[in-house]
N, C-alpha and C positions, 0 to 999 in steps of 0.2 A: 671225375666222379663227383656228384653232388654232395654238399656237406651241410650239416645242420647250423653250423656257426655262421655260415654266409647269410642266413636268414635274419640275423641280429645285427648285421653291419648296415647302418643307415645309408652307406654309399652304394650298396648293392640294390639292384631292382629284381629281386628273386621272388617277390610275392606276385605271381601272374603278370609281372611287368611293373608292379609298384615297388617302392622301398617299404621298409618297416613302418615308418611314421605314417605313410599315405594309407597303407593297409589298415592299420590299427584305427584311423579315422573311419575308414570305410566299414570296419567291423563294428565299431561303437554305434554308428548310425543304424546298422542292420539290427543289432541287439535291441536298439530302442523301439524300432518299427515292430519287431516281432514279439517282443516280451513285455514292453512297458504299456499298461492300460491307461487309458485317459477318459476322464468323465465316467468312470465305471464301465467302459466298453473295451473289450478285447480287440486287439488290431486296429485301434482307432486311428493310428497313424498310417495305415496301409491303404495304398490306392493300387488295386491289383491289376494294373496294365502291364503291357508287354516289358517296357523298360524297367519298371520296379521289379517284377518277377525275375527277369533276366539278371539283374544286378544282385539280387538277394541271393539267388543260386550261385552265381559267380563267387560271391564272398564266401559261401559256405564250401563251394568246390576248391577254391584256392587254398582255403586253410588246410584241409586234409589231403589235397593234391600234393602240395609242396613237401608235407610230412611224409606221405607214402612214397614219393620219389627218392626220399633219403634213407628209408629204412633198409639196411643191408639185407640181402637175400630176398626179402619181400618184393623190393623193386626189381630185382634181376630175374626171379622166377615166378612170382604171383601176378604182377601186373602193375605194382607201383602205385602212384597216385591215382590213376583212373579206377582201379579195383577199390582202393581204400574209400575214395569218395562215395562209390556206390554202396559199399558196405556200411559206412557211418550214416549215410542218409537213410539207409534201410533200418538201421537201429533207431534213429531219431523218429522216423515215421511209425515203426512198429509199436514203439513204447510211448508214443504221443509226447515226445520231448519238445515238440512245437505245437502251437494251436491247431486244433483239427480243422478250423476254417482255412487255415494257410494251406493245409494239405489239399483242400478242394481246390484252391486257386492254382496250385502247382499241378494238379491233374489237368486243369484247363490249358494252362501254359504248355504242358508237355504234349498232350495228345487229343485235346478236344477243340472243336471249332467254337468260335472263330480264330483262336490264336494258334494252337498247334505247332509249336516250334519244330517238330519233326518234319512238317511239310516243307521246310526250307533246308533244314540240315541234311536230310537224306539225299534229295536231289542234288544239293550242292557236291556231296562226296561223290555220287555216282557219275554226274557229268564231269566234274573235275578230275576224276581219276581216269575214267575210260577215254575221255577225249583228248587228254594230254599225254597219253602213251604215245611214243614216237610211231608214226605211221607204218614205217617199213618194219619196226619191231612187232607191231600188231599183226601185220600180214604174215610175217615169217613165224610168228609164234603160233598163229592159228593153224599153219600148215604143219609145223614139227612139234613144238613144245606143248601146245594145247592137247593133243591126244594123250600126251604123257600125264598131264594133270587128270585128264578123264579117267585113265586106267588107275590112277592113284586113288580117285573118289570111288571106283569100283572096288578096288582092293579094301578101302576103308569100310564100304558097305558090307562086303563079304565078311570081314573080321568083325565088325560090330554086330551083324545080325547073328553070326554064328555063336559068339559068346552070349549075345542077348537071349537067345533061345534057351540056353543053359540056366539063365536066371529068370526064365518065364516071360520074357520080353517078346512082344510080337514084332516081325520084321518092320511093319509100318511104324510102330512105336520108335524103334531104333533109328530108322530113317529120318523121320520128323523131328524128334527130340533129341537125338545124340549126333548123327552124321551131318545134318544140315548145319546145327550151330558150330560144330567143330570144324567142318571144312568149308564154312561160309565166308572166309576172308576177314575175320576179325569181329569186333563189337560195333563200331560205328556204321560200317558199310556192309555189315553181315547180320549179326544177331538182331540189331535194332530194326532194320527194314523187314527182316523175316517175322519178327514179332508183329509187325503191322500187318503183314500179309495174313498171318494166322489170326489176328483179331478181325480183319475184314471178313474173313471167311466164317469164324465161329461166332462173331458177335460178342465175344467175351474181351475184357481188358488185355491189352497187348503185354501188360507186366506180369500176367500169369505165366505166359510162355517164356517171357525173358528171364524171369528169376530163375528157372531151371537152366535155361540156355547159358546164361553167363557163369553159372556155377560148373557145368560141364566143360565150358570152353576154357575156364580158368584151369581145371585139372589137365585138360588137354594141352594147354600152353606150357605148364611146367614139364610135362612128359616131352614135348617137343623140343624145349631148351636142352634138357638133360640128353634126349636122343641126339641132338646136334653134336655134342661133345663125344658121345659114344661112336657115332659114325666118323668122326674125325680120328678117333683112335683106331677103328677099323681100317680106315685107309692107311694108317702107318704100318699096321700089322700085315694087310694085304695090299700091296702097291697097285696090283693089277686092277684093282676096283676104283681107283681114284685117278683123277686128272690134276690133283693138288691145286684146286681152284679153277680149272678149266672143265667146263660142262660138255662141250661138243667133242667127240672123239676126233672126227674128221676135220683136221686143222687146216685143210685146203679151202674149207668154207669159212668165211668170216663169221665170228660169233655174233650173236645178236647183241647189240648195246643199246640201252635205253637212254638216249641223249635227251629226249624230251624237248620241251620248249625252253629256249634260253633267252627269249626276248624279255627285256625288262617291261614289266606291266606298269602302265599308268592307272591313276584312279578311275579314269574313263573306261579303260579296258576292263576292270573289275566290275564297274557298274553295269556295262552292257553284258558281261558274262552272267551276272546275277539275273538280269532281265531275260536274257536268252535261255538261262536254266528254267525260269518260270514258264517260258513259251513251250519249251520241250516238255516240261511236266504236264502242261495243259494238252498238248499233242498226245502224249502217252495216255492220258486220261481219256481222250476221245476215242482212241483205239481200244482201250479197255472196256469202255461202255458199249461200242459197237460189237466188240467180240462177245460180251455178255448177252447182247441182244439176240445173237445168233444161237443161243441155248445149246452150245457145243457140250461135250461130256465133261470138260474141265474148264475152270476159268484161268485167264492169265492176268495176273495183277498189274496194275499201271506201272509200278516200279520195274517189273520185268520188261514192259514195253519201253520204258525210259532207258534201260540198259542196252536194249536192241538198237534204239535210235541213235544213241551215243556212239556205238560200235560202227554202225553204218556211216555216220557222218564222219568219223575219223577214218575209215577205210577208203571212202570216197573223197576225202581230202576237201571238203566243201566249207570248212570253218576257217576264217582267216587266222594266221598265226598269233595276231595280237589279242584276239578274243580267246584263243587257247591259253595264252599267257595270262590273261585275266581270270580264266576259269581255274588255272593252277593256283594262283594266288588266292582265289575264293575258296578253293578246296582247302588249302593249307590253313586259312583263317578258321574254318569251321572244324576241321579234323584236330588242329592243335590248340586252338585257343577257346573253343566253346564246348570240348568233349567233357570237361569237368562240370560245366553247367548242365549238359544233357545227362551225365551219369548221376548228378545229384538229383535232378527231377524224376528220373526213373527209381532211383533208390528210395526217395521219399514214398513212392506209391508201392513199394515191395515189402512184402512180409518177410522178415530176416528168417522166421522159422521155415519157410519154404526152401530157403538157401541151406540152412542146416540139414533139412531132410534129404537134400540132393547129394550131400557129401557122404556117401555110403561106400563100402567095399564093392558091391556089384557095380555101381557107377564107375568107380576108379578102374575096375578091371575092363568094363566095356569101353572106356575111353582108351585105356592102353591097346585093346584090340583094334580100335579105329585107327589110331596113329600107326601101330605096327602093321595093319593090314595095308595101309597106303604105301608105307616104306617098303614092305616086303614085295608087294606087286610091282612096284616101280623098279626096284633092284633087279627083279626077275627079268623084265623086258627091256632094260635101259640099254644094254649093249647092243641088241638087236636094232635099236632105234638110233644108234650112233651116239648115246650118252654115256658118260661115266656114271656107273651105279651110285657111287656115293654121293657125288654133286647132285645127280638126279633126284635122289631120295631127299636130300637136304632142301632143294628148292621146290620141286613139283609136290613133295610129300609134306615135310615139316613146316614149310612156308605156307601151305594150305590150312594146316592144323592149328596154327598158333593165333595170336591176337592181332593180325593184321601188321601195319607199319612197325610198331613197336616190337611186336613178336618177331618180325623179320630180323630186326637189328639184334635182338637177343639170341635168336637161333644161329645166324650166321657168326655172331661173336663167339658163341660157345663152340662152334665148328671151325672157327679161324677160317672163314672164307667170305670175307666181306665183299670181295670183288664179284660174288654172285648177285649182288643186290638187285641188278636189272632184272634177272630171272625171278627173284623172290617177289619184286613188285608185280611182275605179270601174274604170278600165282595169286597174290593178295587182291590185285585189282581185276584182271580178266577172269582168273578162276573164281574169285569171290563173286563176281557179277554172274557168271555161269550158274553158281549155286543158288543165286536169287531166282534165276529162271526156273531152275529145278524146284526150288522151294515153292514158288508160285503154282507150278503144276500139281505138285503133291498135295499142297494145302487145299488147292481148288478141287481136286479129286477125293480127298479122304479126310480133311479136318472137319470136325463137326462136334 
């Protein structure tokens, strides 16, 4: 368990990899650049290039990230440092606690050409996640486990739409603004790319959709973690519903294990993985442009094509293991070590009042209906599909409705079933990728 006192020990490197002294130096320089005028000019010391903006946001993200990860209960149930960075950045941006010109530069860094950090962050997560799932796991999961996830999404949609109608929400509103972000595989690989798809279709800033999405996703994440503990208790009360950590009922068939790539990646492997990700992103964009030129009833976003490409490359095993190992390290770097940078950038452009407006009783009840709808549908069909209901509901249901990787750990920890991590990862990775494709279709048809 992370403790506050270790942050003040100069021998510990807990400030995003830096010790206290080094971080304070970084913070001091950042404060000078942002707040000290020179020659009567605001932001006189700022050169708003990629490296500068990346570093400024990193210093901000590290400060609130390490704090958020150490706040009891907030870290376990709300989202910890990732959510606190986003919320504090939204406060700073909404109430203009940093110069307005800096906010403009952050917008360019986050989502405008020619910088647009999202253009590398999202492809790195998609390619690194999908390409590095063990090939046999991917094939077997498509045949057996993936249909279970699909049924969970159907249950979530039925539950959400049913309750949404009571509160005057249209089915399309519930699907696009509630079901997609909740069941989308988390923040980095789910809500953020979906917000880009929404923005591409509507022409409005991605942060408009994202502000509500992260609010409803945070609510669902808390519900999922608490539900994991409740399902564990249900298994104790009704032993016939649980395999006590075993998902597949038929023990004669080997359970799917996600061994992933275990080759140690060299720097050259990481470099070629980044270049290859860029080529795949360009290929996906080519397909998207051609698809759009055909003027079909709905658009498919380039990120959805990227997911499809990554799945096909993995299934047909055409990418060498060394490049997969590099892709895994690339994905780890972006998902674990730059997420606070991204959440700070997104937060600075988000109106905190939009988040407060989303935290209503109707939204809480709709989120409950979505999570419970997924769990209920899965438990209803699990035994017929040769899965134990409790384990199936935890992995294919709750691990779809949480915050991705960190949410998987929290849900499985609450359910005392960490041995199901391989299936949880399939839910977050492959299931989340499927939701990106669904989101691309729905936004293409109905967003406006």
